LUMTOR-804614 format. One record per residue: residue in one letter; y negated, x, z of N, C-alpha, C in turn; residue number from 1. Coordinates in steps of 0.001 Angstrom, whole numbers. Example, Ala and Ser with C-alpha at 12.3 -4.5 7.8 and 13.67 -1.06 7.14 Angstrom:
// LUMTOR-804614
> code, n.north, n.east, n.up, ca.north, ca.east, ca.up, c.north, c.east, c.up, pos
> a, 5690, 13190, 7800, 4500, 12300, 7800, 3300, 13200, 7800, 1
> s, 2250, 12850, 7080, 1060, 13670, 7140, -30, 12900, 7870, 2
//
This chain:
// LUMTOR-804614
> code, n.north, n.east, n.up, ca.north, ca.east, ca.up, c.north, c.east, c.up, pos
> m, -145602, 65402, -89860, -146652, 65008, -90772, -145991, 64462, -92037, 1
> d, -146310, 63237, -92342, -145698, 62599, -93504, -146261, 63187, -94799, 2
> v, -145385, 63579, -95688, -145758, 64122, -96987, -145606, 63010, -98024, 3
> q, -146591, 62884, -98891, -146495, 61896, -99966, -145704, 62506, -101121, 4
> i, -144641, 61823, -101512, -143816, 62262, -102635, -143855, 61173, -103689, 5
> d, -144114, 61578, -104911, -144101, 60649, -106047, -142950, 61058, -106961, 6
> t, -141934, 60227, -106999, -140744, 60535, -107806, -140910, 60119, -109268, 7
> s, -142031, 59509, -109614, -142165, 58932, -110955, -142093, 59960, -112087, 8
> m, -142329, 61219, -111793, -142271, 62252, -112830, -141138, 63263, -112574, 9
> m, -140327, 63017, -111558, -139274, 63972, -111218, -138056, 63797, -112118, 10
> r, -137476, 64913, -112521, -136199, 64946, -113238, -135459, 66162, -112707, 11
> i, -134355, 65909, -112044, -133589, 66978, -111418, -132190, 66969, -112018, 12
> e, -131814, 68082, -112596, -130514, 68146, -113255, -129581, 69070, -112480, 13
> t, -128342, 68613, -112292, -127282, 69426, -111710, -126167, 69508, -112756, 14
> d, -125073, 70143, -112396, -123962, 70252, -113338, -123463, 68892, -113821, 15
> r, -123374, 67923, -112894, -122773, 66632, -113241, -123734, 65452, -113236, 16
> l, -124946, 65678, -112744, -125859, 64561, -112511, -127253, 64818, -113056, 17
> l, -127968, 63723, -113261, -129391, 63758, -113533, -130037, 62786, -112555, 18
> l, -130961, 63284, -111745, -131738, 62423, -110859, -133070, 62198, -111542, 19
> r, -133415, 60950, -111742, -134615, 60584, -112481, -135149, 59269, -111953, 20
> p, -136394, 58915, -112306, -136923, 57620, -111864, -136069, 56464, -112408, 21
> f, -135995, 55406, -111620, -135315, 54202, -112100, -136103, 53601, -113255, 22
> e, -135365, 52935, -114143, -135942, 52245, -115294, -135419, 50813, -115305, 23
> e, -136141, 49929, -115955, -135706, 48529, -116041, -134319, 48407, -116665, 24
> g, -133989, 49297, -117588, -132691, 49272, -118253, -131523, 49655, -117357, 25
> d, -131799, 50041, -116111, -130741, 50406, -115165, -130174, 49198, -114420, 26
> l, -130678, 48019, -114704, -130322, 46837, -113926, -128818, 46602, -113830, 27
> n, -128102, 46604, -114931, -126667, 46299, -114873, -125892, 47346, -114077, 28
> d, -126241, 48633, -114261, -125581, 49686, -113487, -125892, 49539, -112001, 29
> f, -127152, 49264, -111686, -127579, 49092, -110298, -126821, 47940, -109649, 30
> y, -126792, 46810, -110315, -126085, 45651, -109774, -124593, 45946, -109609, 31
> a, -124016, 46687, -110545, -122576, 46986, -110485, -122192, 47685, -109183, 32
> y, -123007, 48629, -108712, -122630, 49292, -107460, -123224, 48615, -106230, 33
> a, -124407, 48006, -106351, -125050, 47387, -105191, -124420, 46050, -104809, 34
> s, -123615, 45469, -105677, -122975, 44180, -105386, -121589, 44330, -104765, 35
> v, -121123, 45545, -104608, -119792, 45783, -104036, -119878, 45676, -102512, 36
> p, -119128, 44757, -101905, -119149, 44654, -100445, -118794, 45990, -99791, 37
> g, -119583, 46339, -98767, -119350, 47569, -98030, -120242, 48720, -98437, 38
> v, -120775, 48702, -99642, -121620, 49814, -100096, -122982, 49751, -99392, 39
> g, -123700, 48680, -99560, -125011, 48539, -98922, -124920, 48461, -97412, 40
> e, -123888, 47832, -96930, -123724, 47664, -95488, -123618, 49008, -94768, 41
> m, -123121, 50039, -95462, -123040, 51376, -94870, -124442, 51966, -94656, 42
> a, -125438, 51416, -95378, -126810, 51908, -95276, -127737, 50909, -94578, 43
> g, -127206, 49777, -94145, -128010, 48817, -93401, -128575, 47664, -94195, 44
> w, -128093, 47467, -95413, -128551, 46328, -96204, -127340, 45586, -96789, 45
> p, -127484, 44275, -96991, -126356, 43502, -97525, -126138, 43787, -99014, 46
> h, -124868, 43740, -99410, -124594, 43899, -100837, -125289, 42760, -101594, 47
> h, -125624, 43015, -102843, -126379, 42045, -103635, -125466, 40898, -104063, 48
> e, -125911, 39700, -103783, -125127, 38502, -104098, -125257, 38080, -105560, 49
> n, -126362, 38500, -106205, -126576, 38121, -107603, -127480, 39153, -108270, 50
> i, -127523, 39104, -109584, -128284, 40104, -110331, -129790, 39941, -110126, 51
> e, -130231, 38748, -109749, -131659, 38541, -109479, -132097, 39351, -108264, 52
> a, -131241, 39443, -107253, -131561, 40266, -106077, -131707, 41727, -106495, 53
> s, -130804, 42182, -107344, -130888, 43560, -107833, -132149, 43773, -108660, 54
> r, -132509, 42781, -109460, -133716, 42890, -110293, -134960, 43043, -109415, 55
> d, -135063, 42266, -108344, -136222, 42341, -107452, -136328, 43728, -106809, 56
> i, -135220, 44249, -106344, -135217, 45561, -105700, -135486, 46657, -106721, 57
> l, -134871, 46545, -107887, -135099, 47527, -108949, -136579, 47568, -109341, 58
> d, -137224, 46405, -109429, -138656, 46366, -109746, -139448, 47163, -108713, 59
> g, -139077, 47034, -107446, -139734, 47812, -106398, -139488, 49302, -106550, 60
> f, -138266, 49675, -106927, -137951, 51091, -107163, -138802, 51648, -108311, 61
> v, -138930, 50875, -109379, -139683, 51331, -110549, -141154, 51528, -110180, 62
> r, -141722, 50631, -109405, -143134, 50712, -109008, -143375, 51657, -107841, 63
> g, -142369, 51845, -106987, -142576, 52497, -105700, -142780, 53992, -105688, 64
> g, -142113, 54726, -106571, -142269, 56168, -106602, -141624, 56910, -105450, 65
> t, -140596, 56298, -104822, -139905, 56976, -103720, -138405, 57122, -103967, 66
> e, -137884, 56445, -104971, -136438, 56439, -105229, -136130, 57079, -106578, 67
> l, -134994, 57751, -106612, -134483, 58320, -107854, -133132, 57690, -108180, 68
> a, -132910, 57414, -109439, -131600, 56968, -109907, -130703, 58196, -110025, 69
> i, -129456, 58043, -109654, -128474, 59107, -109837, -127638, 58725, -111053, 70
> w, -127856, 59460, -112132, -127202, 59181, -113406, -126062, 60172, -113592, 71
> h, -124863, 59646, -113830, -123664, 60467, -114013, -123558, 60854, -115481, 72
> k, -123630, 62154, -115749, -123649, 62636, -117137, -122389, 62239, -117907, 73
> e, -121235, 62466, -117320, -119983, 62210, -118038, -119798, 60734, -118386, 74
> d, -120135, 59855, -117433, -119948, 58424, -117667, -121168, 57749, -118280, 75
> g, -122308, 58441, -118294, -123511, 57900, -118920, -124040, 56647, -118257, 76
> k, -124023, 56637, -116911, -124551, 55463, -116219, -125091, 55838, -114842, 77
> v, -125933, 54950, -114305, -126478, 55119, -112969, -125398, 54724, -111969, 78
> i, -125139, 55644, -111014, -124067, 55416, -110036, -124578, 55423, -108595, 79
> g, -125889, 55534, -108414, -126421, 55539, -107056, -127915, 55757, -107035, 80
> s, -128418, 55891, -105813, -129850, 56121, -105633, -130071, 57151, -104539, 81
> f, -131208, 57808, -104629, -131612, 58798, -103636, -133089, 58575, -103361, 82
> g, -133449, 58424, -102086, -134836, 58123, -101756, -135436, 59033, -100709, 83
> f, -136766, 59115, -100746, -137555, 59845, -99767, -138388, 58830, -98993, 84
> h, -138303, 58871, -97657, -138958, 57865, -96826, -139674, 58525, -95652, 85
> r, -140433, 57735, -94928, -141117, 58237, -93725, -140058, 58658, -92709, 86
> s, -140285, 59808, -92099, -139311, 60395, -91193, -139582, 60070, -89731, 87
> w, -138521, 59960, -88962, -138657, 59811, -87514, -139285, 61065, -86900, 88
> a, -139227, 62204, -87586, -139783, 63458, -87066, -141299, 63378, -86885, 89
> n, -141954, 62463, -87600, -143399, 62307, -87462, -143806, 61872, -86056, 90
> e, -142903, 61210, -85349, -143201, 60730, -84001, -142560, 61610, -82926, 91
> d, -141924, 62678, -83313, -141269, 63590, -82355, -142151, 64825, -82200, 92
> e, -142623, 65078, -80997, -143583, 66181, -80784, -143034, 67546, -81198, 93
> r, -141726, 67701, -81222, -141138, 68976, -81641, -141341, 69252, -83130, 94
> y, -141489, 68189, -83932, -141532, 68342, -85387, -142755, 67717, -86050, 95
> a, -143589, 67020, -85298, -144685, 66224, -85862, -145651, 67028, -86727, 96
> q, -145787, 68325, -86488, -146725, 69147, -87258, -146134, 69610, -88588, 97
> l, -144844, 69418, -88793, -144193, 69876, -90021, -144274, 68832, -91132, 98
> p, -144550, 69245, -92369, -144488, 68308, -93496, -143046, 67799, -93628, 99
> s, -142851, 66493, -93481, -141487, 65977, -93388, -141247, 64736, -94233, 100
> k, -139949, 64516, -94502, -139479, 63328, -95208, -138064, 63020, -94741, 101
> e, -137756, 61744, -94676, -136400, 61278, -94406, -135727, 61047, -95759, 102
> i, -134456, 61389, -95858, -133728, 61103, -97084, -132766, 59947, -96836, 103
> g, -132504, 59203, -97890, -131533, 58124, -97850, -130827, 58063, -99195, 104
> y, -129583, 57635, -99176, -128820, 57653, -100421, -127715, 56611, -100396, 105
> v, -127341, 56196, -101595, -126241, 55249, -101795, -125501, 55687, -103052, 106
> l, -124191, 55584, -103012, -123372, 55971, -104152, -122332, 54884, -104416, 107
> a, -122102, 54611, -105690, -121080, 53637, -106078, -119743, 54017, -105457, 108
> k, -119043, 53040, -104943, -117812, 53280, -104192, -116769, 54070, -104982, 109
> e, -116655, 53820, -106279, -115627, 54506, -107065, -115912, 55998, -107252, 110
> y, -117114, 56445, -106834, -117473, 57860, -106953, -117437, 58599, -105605, 111
> w, -117078, 57896, -104546, -116982, 58528, -103230, -115908, 59615, -103248, 112
> g, -116125, 60650, -102470, -115118, 61684, -102286, -115045, 62735, -103387, 113
> r, -116007, 62768, -104291, -116003, 63737, -105397, -117039, 64847, -105229, 114
> g, -117765, 64838, -104114, -118790, 65851, -103891, -120074, 65616, -104662, 115
> l, -120245, 64431, -105228, -121432, 64140, -106028, -122692, 63973, -105175, 116
> m, -122566, 63310, -104030, -123763, 63078, -103220, -124289, 64364, -102593, 117
> p, -123454, 65249, -102072, -124027, 66527, -101605, -124708, 67295, -102736, 118
> e, -124153, 67220, -103936, -124759, 67876, -105104, -126142, 67292, -105386, 119
> a, -126237, 65968, -105375, -127518, 65295, -105621, -128505, 65564, -104490, 120
> a, -128042, 65437, -103263, -128931, 65600, -102105, -129511, 66998, -102037, 121
> q, -128685, 68010, -102202, -129192, 69377, -102101, -130204, 69675, -103207, 122
> a, -129932, 69194, -104406, -130868, 69408, -105511, -132196, 68693, -105247, 123
> a, -132148, 67471, -104732, -133368, 66712, -104443, -134157, 67353, -103304, 124
> i, -133463, 67818, -102288, -134122, 68504, -101163, -134824, 69761, -101661, 125
> d, -134127, 70555, -102444, -134714, 71790, -102978, -135964, 71491, -103802, 126
> e, -135903, 70466, -104628, -137035, 70132, -105496, -138215, 69585, -104694, 127
> a, -137959, 68752, -103684, -139046, 68215, -102852, -139706, 69329, -102043, 128
> a, -138924, 70293, -101597, -139496, 71438, -100883, -140377, 72250, -101824, 129
> r, -139906, 72470, -103030, -140642, 73277, -104002, -141912, 72581, -104487, 130
> l, -141794, 71305, -104882, -142928, 70595, -105480, -143944, 70074, -104471, 131
> f, -143461, 69621, -103302, -144338, 68917, -102368, -144507, 69623, -101026, 132
> g, -143864, 70776, -100857, -144024, 71542, -99630, -143367, 70945, -98407, 133
> v, -142351, 70117, -98600, -141647, 69537, -97457, -140896, 70660, -96733, 134
> k, -141090, 70732, -95424, -140455, 71770, -94608, -139409, 71199, -93647, 135
> c, -139408, 69892, -93496, -138527, 69237, -92531, -137932, 67986, -93180, 136
> f, -136627, 67980, -93336, -135931, 66804, -93861, -135099, 66210, -92733, 137
> t, -135098, 64899, -92648, -134286, 64218, -91650, -133401, 63198, -92346, 138
> c, -132376, 62797, -91651, -131507, 61727, -92142, -130717, 61195, -90956, 139
> n, -130063, 60095, -91172, -129220, 59528, -90131, -128066, 58774, -90785, 140
> h, -127065, 58485, -89982, -125946, 57667, -90447, -125407, 56865, -89280, 141
> f, -124840, 55718, -89601, -124164, 54938, -88576, -122929, 55720, -88150, 142
> v, -122563, 55651, -86876, -121429, 56451, -86395, -120137, 56099, -87126, 143
> t, -120058, 54922, -87690, -118856, 54505, -88420, -118839, 54982, -89871, 144
> n, -119914, 55622, -90337, -120019, 56036, -91729, -119639, 57512, -91878, 145
> a, -118358, 57770, -91952, -117856, 59145, -92054, -118252, 59803, -93369, 146
> q, -118354, 59025, -94441, -118725, 59590, -95742, -120138, 60186, -95686, 147
> s, -121056, 59461, -95107, -122428, 59956, -95009, -122489, 61171, -94082, 148
> r, -121733, 61145, -93019, -121685, 62291, -92111, -121260, 63554, -92856, 149
> r, -120285, 63442, -93734, -119810, 64606, -94499, -120886, 65124, -95449, 150
> v, -121629, 64239, -96089, -122731, 64655, -96962, -123745, 65459, -96146, 151
> i, -124108, 64931, -94998, -125096, 65560, -94118, -124617, 66948, -93682, 152
> e, -123366, 67042, -93304, -122803, 68332, -92885, -122798, 69332, -94036, 153
> k, -122370, 68882, -95217, -122306, 69772, -96384, -123681, 70282, -96797, 154
> c, -124719, 69515, -96514, -126077, 69920, -96871, -126746, 70761, -95781, 155
> g, -126045, 71039, -94703, -126567, 71944, -93682, -127514, 71344, -92668, 156
> f, -127478, 70047, -92476, -128307, 69411, -91455, -127715, 69695, -90073, 157
> e, -128584, 69699, -89059, -128167, 69900, -87677, -128341, 68607, -86895, 158
> f, -127359, 68290, -86067, -127399, 67091, -85233, -128533, 67201, -84210, 159
> v, -129275, 66094, -84030, -130371, 66049, -83066, -130079, 65082, -81927, 160
> s, -129705, 63846, -82259, -129505, 62852, -81204, -128738, 61636, -81718, 161
> t, -128282, 60855, -80773, -127654, 59563, -81056, -128620, 58488, -80599, 162
> g, -128692, 57407, -81357, -129588, 56317, -80991, -129048, 54991, -81490, 163
> m, -129907, 54004, -81451, -129553, 52670, -81923, -130515, 52290, -83048, 164
> f, -129962, 51643, -84081, -130756, 51207, -85223, -130501, 49721, -85435, 165
> y, -131576, 48934, -85491, -131450, 47513, -85775, -131747, 47262, -87240, 166
> s, -130774, 46722, -87954, -130965, 46342, -89352, -131411, 44885, -89391, 167
> s, -132673, 44676, -89743, -133184, 43307, -89822, -132518, 42547, -90969, 168
> m, -132102, 43273, -92015, -131455, 42610, -93152, -130053, 42117, -92801, 169
> l, -129354, 42867, -91952, -128008, 42464, -91549, -128000, 41742, -90199, 170
> k, -129160, 41769, -89532, -129287, 41173, -88204, -128213, 41718, -87258, 171
> k, -128141, 43047, -87228, -127100, 43718, -86456, -127615, 45075, -85991, 172
> t, -127183, 45490, -84804, -127552, 46787, -84267, -126381, 47751, -84441, 173
> f, -126715, 48967, -84882, -125717, 50001, -85119, -126032, 51229, -84267, 174
> e, -125011, 51900, -83782, -125206, 53201, -83175, -125322, 54194, -84324, 175
> d, -126338, 55043, -84262, -126511, 56007, -85340, -126728, 57414, -84795, 176
> r, -126612, 58361, -85695, -126791, 59769, -85370, -127911, 60320, -86247, 177
> r, -128820, 61084, -85625, -129970, 61657, -86330, -129751, 63147, -86552, 178
> y, -130232, 63614, -87704, -130068, 65012, -88097, -131376, 65549, -88657, 179
> i, -131477, 66875, -88680, -132665, 67530, -89220, -132252, 68782, -89995, 180
> k, -133045, 69096, -90994, -132871, 70326, -91752, -134255, 70924, -91971, 181
> l, -134455, 72126, -91443, -135731, 72806, -91597, -135638, 73768, -92763, 182
> v, -136672, 73751, -93616, -136710, 74601, -94795, -137741, 75697, -94555, 183
> k, -137372, 76912, -94864, -138298, 78040, -94641, -139152, 78296, -95843, 184
//
């Protein structure tokens, strides 16, 4: 069962991060990480070729109410995004009755390997469970994305299945792995 989540009023603080709604003033930070080749491609979208592409997507984030900016306290800038989306569990009879959301995330390449994304993900999961009653979180990663796999493992997700994902933006099919985390 798809749960409606509105991130427009969410503010989640961890030791090193603040997850908050995107703002128009985040454009330069957003473009800085989204324009790096390889960052978006790990999530199924092409890196941004120009700041106008970032502006269009950022406008959608600001209006959409599904994405949070990941703001790094020490550096004082947005270094990634965390989103809540419709879950594949809604179509799986084993989980369809559970309030569910799929999570997705992107982190600036220079911040990989510091444990920041598991910190952000766990805090966002905890808050969505508390505020919106989400009981089932899902996520997936391309089999070639070891960084995302580690985030998923650190957050306690369980492997469910392997499948194929077609990225219309990249016009390419990827083998992916699906995971689930049930919250009591």
